[in-house]
PAZAPA-4460 file (N, C-alpha, C; in steps of 0.05 Angstrom, whole numbers, plus 32768, in hexadecimal, padded with zeros to 4 digits):
% residues 351
    n_x    n_y    n_z   ca_x   ca_y   ca_z    c_x    c_y    c_z   seq   type   mol
   894B   881A   87E9   8942   880C   8801   8936   87F1   87FA     1      M     A
   893F   87DC   8806   8936   87C2   87FE   891B   87BB   880A     2      S     A
   8910   87A6   8800   88F6   879C   880B   88F8   8795   8828     3      Y     A
   890E   878D   8832   8911   8783   884D   891A   8798   8861     4      F     A
   8918   87B1   885A   8920   87C7   886C   8908   87D8   8872     5      S     A
   890A   87E7   8887   88F5   87F9   8891   88DB   87E9   8897     6      D     A
   88C5   87F7   8897   88AC   87EA   889F   889E   87DF   8887     7      L     A
   889E   87C4   8885   8892   87B7   886E   8875   87AF   8873     8      N     A
   886F   87A5   888B   8855   879B   8892   884A   87AA   88AB     9      Y     A
   8831   87B3   88A9   8824   87C0   88C0   8809   87B3   88C6    10      S     A
   87FC   87A7   88B3   87E3   8799   88B7   87E9   877B   88B9    11      L     A
   87EA   876D   88A2   87F2   8751   88A2   87F1   8747   8885    12      A     A
   8805   8738   887C   8803   872C   8862   87FA   870F   8862    13      N     A
   87F4   8705   887B   87EB   86EA   887E   87D5   86E9   8893    14      E     A
   87C7   86D3   8895   87B3   86CE   88AA   87BF   86BA   88BD    15      D     A
   87C8   86C3   88D5   87D6   86B2   88E8   87C3   869F   88F7    16      T     A
   87AA   86A0   88F1   8797   868E   88FE   87A0   8671   88FB    17      T     A
   87AC   866A   88E4   87B5   864E   88E0   87C9   8646   88F5    18      V     A
   87DE   8655   88F7   87F3   864E   890B   87E9   8650   8927    19      E     A
   87D9   8664   892D   87CE   8668   8948   87BE   864F   8950    20      Y     A
   87AD   8646   893E   879C   862F   8944   87AC   8616   8947    21      E     A
   87C2   8613   8937   87D3   85FC   8939   87E0   85FB   8955    22      M     A
   87EC   8611   895D   87F9   8612   8978   87E5   860C   898E    23      V     A
   87CD   8618   898B   87B8   8614   899F   87B1   85F6   89A1    24      K     A
   87AD   85E9   898B   87A6   85CD   898B   87BC   85BA   8993    25      R     A
   87D5   85C2   898D   87EC   85B1   8994   87F6   85B6   89B0    26      L     A
   87EE   85CC   89BC   87F6   85D2   89D7   8814   85D9   89D9    27      G     A
   8820   85E3   89C4   883C   85EA   89C4   8841   8603   89D4    28      F     A
   8859   8605   89E1   885E   861B   89F3   8877   862B   89EC    29      K     A
   8889   8621   89DB   88A1   862E   89D4   88A1   8634   89B6    30      D     A
   88A0   864E   89AE   8899   8656   8993   88AE   8669   8988    31      I     A
   88B6   8665   896F   88C7   8677   8960   88B7   8680   8948    32      L     A
   88B6   869A   8943   88A5   86A4   892D   88B2   86BD   8920    33      A     A
   88AD   86C0   8907   88B4   86D9   88F9   88A2   86EF   8904    34      V     A
   88AC   8706   8908   889E   871C   8915   8888   8728   8904    35      T     A
   888F   8731   88EB   887C   873F   88DB   8871   8758   88E8    36      G     A
   8857   875D   88E4   884B   8775   88F0   8843   8770   890D    37      S     A
   8848   8758   8916   883E   874F   8930   8827   873C   892D    38      G     A
   8819   873E   8917   8803   872C   8911   880D   8710   890C    39      A     A
   8827   870D   8904   8833   86F3   8900   883A   86E5   891A    40      R     A
   883D   86F5   892F   884A   86EA   8947   883B   86EF   8961    41      S     A
   882F   8707   8965   8823   870E   897E   880B   86FD   8986    42      L     A
   87FB   86F3   8973   87E4   86E2   897C   87EC   86CB   898E    43      P     A
   8805   86C1   898B   880E   86AA   899B   880E   86B1   89B9    44      F     A
   8811   86CB   89BF   8811   86D4   89DB   87F7   86CB   89E9    45      L     A
   87E1   86CA   89DA   87C7   86C3   89E5   87C7   86A7   89F0    46      A     A
   87DA   8696   89E7   87DC   867A   89F0   87EF   8676   8A06    47      L     A
   87F9   868C   8A12   880B   868B   8A29   8824   8679   8A24    48      N     A
   8833   867E   8A0F   884A   866D   8A0B   8860   8671   8A20    49      P     A
   8870   865D   8A24   8887   865F   8A36   889D   8670   8A29    50      T     A
   88A0   866C   8A0F   88B4   867B   89FF   88A6   8685   89E5    51      T     A
   88A9   869E   89E0   88A0   86A9   89C6   88B7   86BB   89BC    52      L     A
   88C7   86B0   89AA   88DC   86C0   899E   88D4   86C8   8982    53      K     A
   88D5   86E2   897C   88CE   86EC   8961   88E6   86FA   8955    54      V     A
   88EB   86F4   893C   8903   86FD   892E   88FB   870B   8915    55      V     A
   890C   871E   890D   8908   872C   88F3   8923   8739   88EC    56      D     A
   8929   873A   88D2   8941   8748   88CA   893D   8766   88C9    57      V     A
   8924   876F   88CB   891E   878B   88CB   8918   8795   88E7    58      A     A
   8929   87A6   88F1   8925   87B1   890C   890A   87C0   890E    59      G     A
   8902   87CC   88F7   88E9   87DB   88F6   88D1   87C9   88FD    60      A     A
   88D2   87B0   88F3   88BB   879E   88F9   88BB   8796   8916    61      Q     A
   88D2   8793   8922   88D4   878D   893E   88C8   87A3   8950    62      L     A
   88D0   87BC   8949   88C6   87D3   8958   88A7   87D6   8955    63      A     A
   889E   87D1   893C   8881   87D4   8937   8872   87BF   8947    64      F     A
   887C   87A6   8946   886E   8790   8954   8870   8794   8973    65      A     A
   8886   879E   897C   8889   87A3   8999   8874   87B7   89A2    66      R     A
   8871   87CC   8992   885C   87E0   8999   8840   87D5   8998    67      F     A
   883B   87C4   8984   8821   87B8   8982   881B   87A6   899A    68      K     A
   8830   8798   89A3   882C   8787   89BB   8824   8799   89D3    69      E     A
   8832   87AF   89D7   882C   87C1   89ED   8810   87CC   89EB    70      L     A
   8807   87D3   89D2   87EC   87DD   89CF   87D7   87C8   89D5    71      S     A
   87DD   87AF   89CE   87CA   8799   89D3   87C8   8794   89F1    72      L     A
   87DE   8798   89FF   87DE   8793   8A1C   87D2   87AA   8A2C    73      R     A
   87D5   87C3   8A22   87CE   87DA   8A32   87B4   87E8   8A2B    74      K     A
   87AC   87E6   8A11   8795   87F6   8A08   877A   87E9   8A0D    75      A     A
   8766   87FA   8A11   874A   87F0   8A10   8744   87E9   89F3    76      S     A
   8730   87D8   89EF   8729   87D0   89D4   8721   87E8   89C3    77      R     A
   8710   87FA   89CC   8709   8811   89BB   8721   8822   89B3    78      P     A
   8733   8827   89C6   874C   8836   89C0   875D   8827   89AC    79      E     A
   8760   880D   89B0   8771   87FC   899F   8767   87FE   8982    80      L     A
   874D   87FA   897E   8743   87FA   8962   8744   8816   8956    81      L     A
   873F   882A   8967   8740   8845   895C   875C   884D   8954    82      A     A
   8770   8845   8964   878C   884B   895D   8794   883D   8944    83      F     A
   8790   8823   8942   879B   8814   892C   878C   8816   8912    84      W     A
   8771   881A   8913   8762   8819   88FB   874D   882F   88F9    85      N     A
   874D   8842   890C   8739   8856   890D   8742   8871   8901    86      G     A
   8733   8886   8906   8738   88A0   88FB   8741   88B4   8910    87      D     A
   8752   88AB   8922   875D   88BD   8936   876E   88D3   8929    88      L     A
   8771   88EA   8937   8783   88FE   892E   87A0   88F5   8933    89      S     A
   87B3   8900   8924   87CF   88F9   8928   87D8   8900   8944    90      D     A
   87CD   8916   894F   87D4   891F   896A   87CC   890A   897F    91      E     A
   87B3   88FF   897C   87AA   88EB   898E   87BA   88D2   898B    92      R     A
   87C1   88CA   8973   87D2   88B2   896F   87EE   88B6   897B    93      R     A
   87F9   88CE   8979   8813   88D3   8985   8811   88D0   89A4    94      E     A
   87FC   88DA   89AF   87F9   88D8   89CC   87F7   88BA   89D5    95      A     A
   87E8   88AA   89C5   87E5   888E   89CC   8800   887F   89C8    96      L     A
   880F   8886   89B3   8829   8879   89AF   883B   887E   89C7    97      I     A
   883C   8897   89D1   884D   889D   89E8   8842   888F   8A01    98      R     A
   8828   888D   8A04   881D   8881   8A1B   8822   8863   8A1C    99      Q     A
   881E   8855   8A05   8820   8838   8A05   883D   882F   8A03   100      W     A
   884E   883F   89F7   886B   8837   89F5   8879   8839   8A10   101      A     A
   8872   884C   8A20   8880   8850   8A39   8878   883B   8A4E   102      A     A
   888C   8832   8A5D   88A9   8838   8A5C   88B8   8823   8A4D   103      P     A
   88AB   8811   8A40   88B8   87F9   8A35   88C8   87FE   8A1C   104      E     A
   88C1   8812   8A0C   88CF   8815   89F2   88D0   8833   89EB   105      M     A
   88E3   8839   89DA   88E6   8854   89CE   88D0   8858   89BA   106      D     A
   88C0   886D   89BC   88AB   8872   89A9   88B4   887D   898E   107      P     A
   88CE   8883   898C   88D8   8891   8974   88D0   8884   8959   108      A     A
   88D4   8869   8956   88CC   885D   893C   88AF   8862   8935   109      P     A
   889D   885F   8949   8881   8862   8944   887B   887F   893D   110      L     A
   8887   8892   894B   8883   88AE   8945   888D   88B6   8929   111      L     A
   88A3   88A9   8921   88AD   88AD   8906   8899   88A4   88F1   112      H     A
   888F   888C   88F4   887B   8882   88E1   8862   8892   88E1   113      W     A
   885A   889C   88F8   8842   88AD   88FA   8847   88C6   88EA   114      L     A
   885F   88D2   88EC   8864   88EB   88DD   8866   88E6   88BF   115      S     A
   886D   88CD   88B8   8870   88C6   889B   8855   88BE   888F   116      Q     A
   8841   88BA   88A0   8826   88B1   8896   8810   88C2   88A3   117      N     A
   8810   88DC   889E   87FC   88ED   88AB   87DF   88E5   88A3   118      P     A
   87CE   88E3   88B7   87B2   88DC   88B2   87AD   88BF   88AB   119      G     A
   87C1   88AE   88AC   87BE   8892   88A4   87BF   8880   88BD   120      V     A
   87AB   886E   88BF   87AB   885C   88D6   87C3   8849   88D5   121      A     A
   87CF   8843   88EC   87E8   8833   88EC   87E7   8818   88DF   122      P     A
   87D0   880C   88DD   87CE   87F2   88CE   87D6   87F5   88B1   123      L     A
   87D8   880D   88A7   87DE   8811   888A   87F8   8820   8886   124      Y     A
   880A   881F   8899   8824   882C   8896   8838   881C   8886   125      W     A
   8834   8802   8884   8848   87F0   8877   8848   87F2   8859   126      G     A
   885F   87EC   884D   8862   87ED   8830   884F   87D8   8823   127      K     A
   884D   87C1   882F   883B   87AC   8823   881E   87B6   8823   128      W     A
   8816   87C2   8839   87FA   87CB   883A   87F5   87E2   8826   129      E     A
   8808   87F4   8823   8805   880A   8810   8803   87FF   87F3   130      K     A
   8811   87E9   87EE   880F   87DD   87D3   87F3   87D4   87CD   131      T     A
   87E6   87C7   87E1   87CC   87BC   87DC   87B6   87D2   87DF   132      F     A
   87BC   87E8   87EC   87AB   87FF   87EA   87AB   880A   87CE   133      M     A
   87C2   880A   87C2   87C4   8812   87A5   87B4   87FF   8794   134      T     A
   87B7   87E4   879A   87A7   87D0   878B   8789   87D7   878D   135      F     A
   877F   87DF   87A4   8763   87E6   87A8   875B   87FE   8797   136      S     A
   876D   8811   8794   8767   8829   8784   8765   8822   8766   137      K     A
   8777   8810   875D   8776   8807   8741   875C   87F7   873D   138      V     A
   8755   87E6   8751   873D   87D6   874F   8725   87E8   874D   139      A     A
   8724   87FE   875C   870E   8811   875B   870B   881D   873F   140      A     A
   8721   8822   8732   8720   882D   8717   8717   8818   8703   141      V     A
   8722   8800   8703   871D   87EC   86EF   8702   87DE   86F4   142      L     A
   86FB   87D9   870D   86E2   87CA   8713   86CB   87DD   8718   143      L     A
   86D1   87F6   871E   86BC   880A   8722   86B8   880F   8740   144      G     A
   86BD   8828   8748   86BA   882F   8764   869E   8829   876F   145      K     A
   868A   882F   875E   866E   882B   8767   8668   880D   876A   146      D     A
   8676   87FC   875B   8671   87DF   875D   8680   87D4   8775   147      R     A
   8697   87E0   877C   86A7   87D6   8792   869A   87DE   87AD   148      L     A
   8690   87F6   87AE   8687   8801   87C7   8674   87EF   87D7   149      A     A
   8660   87E2   87CB   864D   87D2   87DA   8658   87B7   87E4   150      P     A
   8671   87B0   87DC   867A   8794   87E0   8679   878B   87FD   151      M     A
   8685   879B   880F   8686   8792   882B   866E   879C   883C   152      F     A
   865B   87A7   882E   8641   87AC   883A   862E   8795   8835   153      K     A
   8637   8784   8823   8627   876D   881B   862A   8756   8830   154      N     A
   8615   8747   8834   8616   8731   8848   862A   871B   883F   155      S     A
   862F   8719   8825   8642   8705   881B   8654   8713   8807   156      D     A
   8669   8720   8810   867B   872F   87FD   8687   871D   87E8   157      P     A
   868D   8704   87EF   8698   86F2   87DB   8685   86EC   87C4   158      G     A
   866C   86E8   87CB   8657   86E3   87B6   8654   86FD   87A5   159      A     A
   8655   8714   87B2   8653   872D   87A3   866B   8730   8790   160      Y     A
   8683   8729   8799   869A   8729   8787   8696   8717   876F   161      F     A
   868D   86FF   8773   8689   86EC   875D   8674   86F6   874A   162      R     A
   865F   8702   8754   8648   870A   8744   864D   8725   8735   163      R     A
   865A   8738   8743   865C   8753   8738   8677   875B   872E   164      E     A
   868D   874E   8738   86A7   8758   8732   86B9   8745   8723   165      L     A
   86B5   872C   8725   86C7   8719   8719   86C0   8716   86FB   166      R     A
   86D1   8720   86EA   86CC   871F   86CD   86E5   8729   86BF   167      G     A
   86E1   8733   86A7   86F8   873B   8697   8707   8753   86A3   168      W     A
   86F8   8765   86B0   8706   877C   86BD   8717   8772   86D5   169      R     A
   870E   875E   86E3   871E   8752   86F9   8737   8745   86EE   170      W     A
   8735   8736   86D8   874C   872A   86CB   8760   873F   86C2   171      N     A
   8755   8755   86B7   8766   876B   86AE   8775   8777   86C6   172      L     A
   8768   877B   86DC   8775   8786   86F4   878C   8774   86FD   173      L     A
   8787   875A   86FE   879C   8747   8706   87B4   8748   86F2   174      L     A
   87AD   874B   86D9   87C3   874C   86C4   87D4   8765   86C7   175      K     A
   87C6   877C   86CD   87D5   8795   86D0   87E5   8797   86E9   176      I     A
   87D9   878E   8700   87E6   8792   871A   87F6   8779   8723   177      V     A
   87EB   8762   871C   87F7   8749   8727   880E   873E   8716   178      G     A
   8824   874D   8716   883B   8743   8707   8855   874C   8715   179      N     A
   886A   8740   870D   8884   8745   871A   888D   8762   8718   180      R     A
   888A   876F   8701   8894   878A   86FE   8885   879E   870F   181      S     A
   886B   879B   8711   885B   87AD   8721   8861   87AA   873F   182      V     A
   8863   8791   8749   8868   878C   8765   8885   8795   876C   183      F     A
   8898   8791   875A   88B3   879B   875F   88B3   87BA   8761   184      N     A
   88A3   87C6   874F   88A2   87E4   874F   8895   87EE   8768   185      S     A
   887F   87E2   8770   886F   87ED   8787   887B   87E5   87A2   186      L     A
   8887   87CD   87A4   888D   87C2   87BE   88A8   87B5   87C1   187      L     A
   88AE   87A2   87B0   88C5   8790   87B5   88E0   879C   87AE   188      Y     A
   88E0   87B1   879D   88F9   87BF   8795   890F   87AC   878C   189      K     A
   8908   8799   877C   891B   8785   8771   891D   876C   8780   190      G     A
   8910   876A   8797   8912   8752   87A8   88FA   873F   87A5   191      S     A
   88EB   8743   878F   88D3   8732   878B   88DB   8715   8789   192      F     A
   88CB   8704   8793   88D0   86E7   8794   88D5   86DC   8778   193      I     A
   88E9   86CA   8776   88EF   86BD   875C   88DA   86A6   8758   194      A     A
   88C4   86AD   874B   88AE   869B   8748   88B5   8681   873A   195      K     A
   88AC   866A   8746   88AF   8651   8738   8894   8642   8737   196      N     A
   887F   864E   8741   8865   8642   873D   885F   8641   871F   197      D     A
   8855   862A   8716   8851   8627   86F9   883A   8639   86ED   198      P     A
   8829   8643   86FE   8813   8653   86F5   881D   866F   86ED   199      R     A
   880F   867C   86DB   8815   8698   86D5   880D   86A9   86ED   200      S     A
   8817   86C2   86EE   880F   86D3   8704   87F1   86D7   8705   201      F     A
   87E5   86DC   86EE   87C8   86E1   86ED   87B9   86C8   86F7   202      V     A
   87C0   86B1   86EE   87B2   8698   86F7   87B7   8694   8715   203      V     A
   87D0   8698   871E   87D5   8695   873B   87C4   86A7   874C   204      Y     A
   87C3   86C0   8744   87B3   86D3   8754   8795   86CE   8751   205      Y     A
   878D   86C8   8739   8770   86C3   8735   8767   86AB   8745   206      R     A
   8776   8695   8745   876E   867D   8754   876F   8683   8772   207      E     A
   8784   8692   877B   8786   8698   8798   876F   86A9   87A1   208      S     A
   8767   86BD   8791   8751   86CE   8798   8737   86BE   8798   209      F     A
   8734   86AC   8785   871C   869C   8784   8719   868B   879E   210      D     A
   872F   8681   87A7   872F   8671   87C0   8728   8684   87D8   211      Q     A
   8734   869B   87D8   872E   86AE   87EE   8711   86B7   87EE   212      L     A
   8707   86BE   87D7   86EC   86CA   87D5   86D6   86B5   87DA   213      M     A
   86DE   869B   87DB   86CB   8686   87E2   86C8   8684   8800   214      A     A
   86D9   8692   880F   86D8   8692   882C   86C7   86AA   8836   215      L     A
   86C4   86AD   8850   86B6   86C3   885B   86CA   86DB   885D   216      D     A
   86CB   86EB   8848   86DF   8701   8847   86D7   8719   8858   217      V     A
   86C1   8717   8866   86BC   872B   887B   86D2   8728   8891   218      R     A
   86DE   8711   8892   86F3   870B   88A5   870F   870F   889A   219      L     A
   8712   8717   8881   872C   8719   8874   8736   8736   8872   220      S     A
   874B   873C   8880   8757   8756   887D   8762   875B   8861   221      H     A
   876C   8745   8855   8778   8747   883A   8763   874E   8825   222      F     A
   874D   8740   8825   8738   8746   8812   872E   8763   8815   223      A     A
   872B   876C   882D   8722   8787   8831   8736   879C   8829   224      Q     A
   8750   8796   882E   8765   87A8   8825   8765   87AA   8807   225      L     A
   8762   8793   87F9   8763   8793   87DC   874B   87A2   87CF   226      C     A
   8734   879F   87DB   871C   87A9   87CE   8710   87C3   87DA   227      F     A
   8718   87C8   87F4   870E   87E0   8801   8724   87F3   8809   228      A     A
   873E   87EA   8807   8754   87FB   880D   875A   87FD   882B   229      G     A
   874B   87EF   883C   8750   87EE   8858   873E   87D8   8864   230      R     A
   8741   87D1   887D   872F   87BE   888A   8716   87CE   8893   231      V     A
   8700   87C8   8886   86E7   87D7   888B   86D5   87C9   889F   232      V     A
   86D9   87B0   88A4   86C9   87A0   88B7   86DB   8798   88CE   233      L     A
   86D2   879D   88E6   86E3   8797   88FE   86EB   877A   88FF   234      E     A
   86D9   8768   88F7   86DF   874C   88F8   86F4   8743   88E4   235      E     A
   86FB   8755   88D2   8711   874F   88BF   872C   8756   88C9   236      G     A
   872F   8762   88E0   8749   8768   88EB   8759   874F   88F1   237      L     A
   8773   8750   88F1   8783   8738   88F7   877D   872D   8913   238      P     A
   8784   8714   8917   877B   8704   892E   8782   8711   8949   239      I     A
   8798   8720   894A   87A0   872C   8964   878B   8740   896E   240      E     A
   877A   874B   895C   8766   875E   8963   874B   8750   896A   241      F     A
   874A   8736   8966   8731   8727   896D   872F   8729   898C   242      R     A
   8717   872E   8996   8714   8735   89B2   871F   871F   89C5   243      E     A
   8719   8706   89BF   8723   86F1   89D2   8741   86F0   89D1   244      D     A
   874D   86F3   89BA   876A   86F3   89B7   8776   870B   89C4   245      V     A
   876A   8723   89BF   8774   873B   89CB   8774   873A   89EA   246      R     A
   875F   8730   89F5   875D   872E   8A12   8772   871A   8A1D   247      Q     A
   8776   8705   8A0F   878A   86F1   8A18   87A6   86FC   8A16   248      A     A
   87AC   870C   8A02   87C6   8719   89FF   87C9   872D   8A16   249      I     A
   87B5   873C   8A1B   87B6   8750   8A30   87BC   8744   8A4C   250      S     A
   87B1   872C   8A50   87B5   871F   8A6A   87CB   870B   8A6B   251      G     A
   87DA   8708   8A55   87EF   86F4   8A53   8807   86FC   8A64   252      S     A
   8813   86E9   8A72   882B   86EF   8A81   8844   86E8   8A70   253      S     A
   8840   86DD   8A58   8857   86D6   8A47   8865   86EF   8A3D   254      S     A
   887F   86EC   8A39   8890   8701   8A2F   889A   86FB   8A13   255      Q     A
   889D   870F   8A03   88A7   870C   89E7   88C4   8713   89E6   256      V     A
   88D4   8702   89DA   88F0   8708   89D5   88F3   8711   89B8   257      E     A
   88FA   872A   89B4   88FD   8735   8999   891B   8734   8991   258      Y     A
   8920   872B   8978   893C   8729   896F   893E   8731   8952   259      A     A
   8950   8744   894D   8955   874D   8932   8969   873B   8925   260      E     A
   895F   8725   8919   8970   8711   890C   895F   8701   88F9   261      E     A
   896C   86F2   88E8   895D   86E1   88D6   8952   86C8   88E5   262      S     A
   893E   86BC   88DA   8932   86A5   88E6   8946   868E   88E9   263      L     A
   8958   868B   88D6   896B   8675   88D7   8981   867B   88EB   264      L     A
   8985   8694   88F2   899A   869B   8905   8991   8698   8922   265      A     A
   8977   8695   8926   896C   8694   8941   8978   867C   8950   266      A     A
   897F   8681   8969   898D   866D   8979   8979   865B   8988   267      D     A
   8982   8650   899E   8971   863F   89AF   896B   8625   89A1   268      R     A
   897F   8617   8999   897C   85FD   898B   896B   85EA   899B   269      T     A
   8958   85DE   898E   8946   85CA   899A   8935   85D5   89B1   270      D     A
   8931   85EF   89B0   8922   85FC   89C5   8904   85FE   89BD   271      R     A
   88FD   85FE   89A4   88E3   8606   899B   88D1   85EE   8994   272      F     A
   88B8   85F0   899B   88A4   85DD   8992   8899   85E4   8977   273      D     A
   8899   85FE   8971   888B   8608   8959   889A   861F   894D   274      F     A
   889E   861D   8932   88AC   8632   8923   8899   863C   890D   275      V     A
   8894   8655   890D   8883   8662   88F8   8894   8672   88E6   276      S     A
   8898   8668   88CD   88AB   8674   88BA   88A0   868A   88A9   277      L     A
   8886   868D   88A8   8879   869F   8895   8881   8696   8878   278      S     A
   8885   86AA   8866   888D   86A3   884A   88AB   86A8   8846   279      D     A
   88BA   86AA   885C   88D7   86B0   885A   88E5   869D   8847   280      V     A
   88E0   8682   8847   88EF   8670   8836   88EC   8677   8818   281      P     A
   88D8   8685   8810   88D5   868C   87F3   88EC   869E   87E9   282      C     A
   88F9   86AB   87FC   890F   86BD   87F4   892A   86B0   87F6   283      Y     A
   892B   8697   87FF   8945   868A   8801   894F   8682   87E5   284      F     A
   8969   8682   87E2   8976   8679   87C9   898E   8668   87D0   285      T     A
   8999   865C   87BB   89B2   864D   87BE   89B0   8637   87D2   286      G     A
   89C6   8633   87E1   89C7   861D   87F4   89B2   8620   880B   287      E     A
   89AC   8639   8812   8999   863E   8828   897D   8633   8820   288      T     A
   8976   8636   8807   895D   862B   87FD   895B   860D   8801   289      E     A
   8971   85FF   87FF   8971   85E2   8801   8972   85D9   881E   290      K     A
   897F   85E8   882F   8986   85DE   884A   8976   85EB   8861   291      T     A
   8965   85FF   885B   8959   860E   8871   8948   85FC   8883   292      F     A
   893C   85E7   8878   892B   85D6   888A   893D   85C8   889E   293      W     A
   8955   85C1   8897   8967   85B4   88AA   896F   85C8   88C0   294      Q     A
   8972   85E2   88B9   8977   85F6   88CE   895F   85F8   88E0   295      D     A
   8947   85F8   88D5   892F   85F9   88E5   892C   85E1   88F7   296      I     A
   8934   85CA   88EC   8932   85B1   88FC   8942   85B2   8915   297      R     A
   8959   85BF   8914   896B   85C2   892B   895E   85D3   8941   298      K     A
   894B   85E3   8939   893E   85F5   894D   8925   85E9   8959   299      K     A
   891D   85D1   894F   8904   85C4   8958   890A   85AD   896B   300      L     A
   88FA   85AB   897F   88FA   8593   898F   88EF   857B   897F   301      R     A
   88F6   8563   8985   88E9   854C   8978   88CA   854E   897B   302      P     A
   88BC   854B   8965   889F   854E   8965   8896   856A   8960   303      G     A
   88A9   857D   895F   88A2   8599   895A   889A   859D   893D   304      G     A
   888C   85B3   8938   8880   85B8   891E   8889   85D3   8914   305      V     A
   888D   85D5   88FA   8894   85EE   88ED   8881   85F3   88D5   306      A     A
   8879   860C   88D1   8867   8613   88BC   8873   8628   88AA   307      V     A
   8874   8622   8890   887D   8635   887C   8867   863B   8869   308      A     A
   8867   8652   885D   8854   8659   8848   8864   8660   882F   309      R     A
   885B   8657   8818   8868   865D   87FF   8856   866E   87ED   310      Y     A
   8862   8684   87E4   8853   8697   87D3   8862   8699   87B8   311      Y     A
   8855   868F   87A3   8860   868F   8788   8878   867D   8784   312      L     A
   8885   8676   879A   889D   8666   8797   889E   8651   87AD   313      R     A
   88A4   8638   87A6   88AA   8623   87B9   88C7   861D   87B8   314      R     A
   88D6   8620   87CE   88F3   861B   87CD   88F9   8600   87C1   315      P     A
   890F   85FF   87B2   8916   85E7   87A3   892B   85D7   87B1   316      E     A
   892A   85BC   87AC   893E   85AA   87B6   8941   85AB   87D5   317      N     A
   892B   85AE   87E3   892C   85B0   8800   8934   8595   880C   318      M     A
   8945   8597   8820   894E   857F   882F   893A   857C   8847   319      D     A
   8928   8568   8844   8913   8564   8858   8918   854C   886A   320      L     A
   8931   8543   886B   8937   852C   887C   8930   8533   889A   321      R     A
   8925   851E   88A7   891F   8522   88C3   8904   852F   88C9   322      G     A
   88F4   8533   88B3   88DA   853F   88B6   88C4   852D   88AC   323      F     A
   88AD   8530   88B7   8894   8524   88AC   8883   853B   88A1   324      I     A
   887A   8539   8889   8868   854E   887D   884C   854A   8888   325      D     A
   8842   855D   8897   8827   855A   88A3   8815   8570   8898   326      V     A
   881C   857B   8881   880C   8591   8876   87EF   858B   8873   327      T     A
   87E9   8573   8868   87CD   856C   8863   87BD   8568   887C   328      E     A
   87CA   8562   8892   87BC   855F   88AB   87AF   8579   88B5   329      E     A
   87BA   858F   88AB   87B0   85A9   88B3   87A0   85B8   889D   330      W     A
   8799   85A9   8889   878B   85B5   8872   8771   85C3   887B   331      K     A
   8764   85B8   8890   874B   85C5   8899   874F   85E1   88A3   332      F     A
   8768   85E8   88AA   876E   8603   88B3   8777   8614   889B   333      L     A
   878B   860A   888B   8795   861C   8876   8781   861F   885F   334      W     A
   876E   860E   885D   8759   8612   8849   8749   862B   884F   335      D     A
   8748   8633   8868   8738   864B   8871   8749   8663   8876   336      K     A
   8763   8662   8870   8775   8679   8874   876B   8690   8863   337      E     A
   876B   86A8   886E   875C   86BF   8863   876D   86D1   8852   338      L     A
   8783   86C7   8846   8792   86D5   8831   8793   86C4   8818   339      V     A
   8799   86AA   881C   8797   8696   8806   87AB   869A   87F0   340      Q     A
   87C1   86A8   87F5   87D6   86AC   87E1   87ED   8699   87E5   341      M     A
   87EB   8687   87F9   8802   8676   8801   87FC   8659   87FF   342      Y     A
   8811   8649   87FA   8810   862C   87FD   881E   8626   8818   343      Q     A
   8812   8615   8828   881D   860E   8842   882F   85F6   8840   344      F     A
   8844   85F6   8851   8856   85DF   8853   885A   85DC   8871   345      H     A
   8850   85C6   887D   8850   85C2   889A   885F   85A8   88A0   346      I     A
   8875   85AA   88AE   8886   8593   88B3   8889   858E   88D1   347      L     A
   888B   8575   88D8   888F   856C   88F4   88A9   855E   88F7   348      K     A
   88B9   8566   890B   88D3   8559   8910   88CE   853C   8918   349      R     A
   88DB   852A   890A   88D5   850E   890C   88E0   8500   8925   350      Q     A
   88F7   8509   892F   8904   84FB   8945   8907   850C   895E   351      D     A
***
C-alpha cells in the first residue's frame, strides 16, 4: 500500500494559520486547496468563500474531511472536542459518527477506521500521526519519560526543552529516527521525498525543531505530538478547532466541492483567487516538476496567489514565468508557523 492511499492524515502535518490569515487579509473568495485531514482546507469556510474546492488523490482523505466538516457544523464544542481528542468509548463515537454523517454522507469509512483503531481518538487514526506517536515513544526512552512528562505542564515548554532535553541524547534521537530508511519503513513505503536540501537529515531536523521550540509550542499540535504522543493542551489543536473559527464554520453558508483528483487536474481555469498546494510539489518529478507552476498559473485569476511548502526538497528548474515572488512579504506569518519543517514559496500571478 503506497503512501498516497488510505488514511494518511487525521490531525495535520502543517499549520494552516498561514494560508488562513493570507486569505483573510487579501479578501479572496474563490479558493482551491489540497484536502488533507481537513485542517488544510476547512478553516477557509470560516471566511465565507464563494468557492471552496478541495482535491485529493486519496478518496479516504476526502471522506475524512467531509465528516470533519459535518462535525464542525453540527456538534457542540464539548462534544466536538470529546469526539476528536477525548476519551469517549468506541460505542459513543459510533453513535456520533452515525448522527453527524446523516443524511449527507455514508458513515461506512468512519466506522471502518473506528473498528481499526479501538480506543484511539480520531485525530490519531492517520499513518502520519501514528509515525510521530512512535517518535514520541522513542523520545521517552532516549530522553527519559520522567524528563519529558513535565514539558507541557511548564509555562514555557520551549525553554524547558532547551534547558532539559536539547543535548547529545536529542541529537542521537534525530540520528536514529530522522533518516530516509526509518521514515520509509514507518510511513512512506518507498515514496519518501527525493531530498535535495544541502543539509544532512540531522541538521535539517535539528534546525527546524530549534525554530519551532523558539515559538509558543503550547499552540503547536506537532510539538505536542512529538513529545507527548498527542495534543495535550486544547489551544494546540489545529485552527479549525479554535472557537472563533469553529463558530464561523458552523454558521457559514459556503459549500465545499470535494473532488478525488490531483491538484493539477483540477478544472475551472482562471476561477481561483487563491491556491493552497501544501507540500505536493515536493513529490513531482520529470517534466511536471518543471512546469507545475504554469499549470497553477492557468487556474489563477490575474493577481491571484498560490502557496507551496517544500519539505526536504525544492523542485528544480521551475518555470516561474508570469509570476512575482512575494514570499518575503508574508514572512511575518510563516516565521510563526507551528510546524516549522517547511520552506514557503508564495507566488502572485503577474498579469
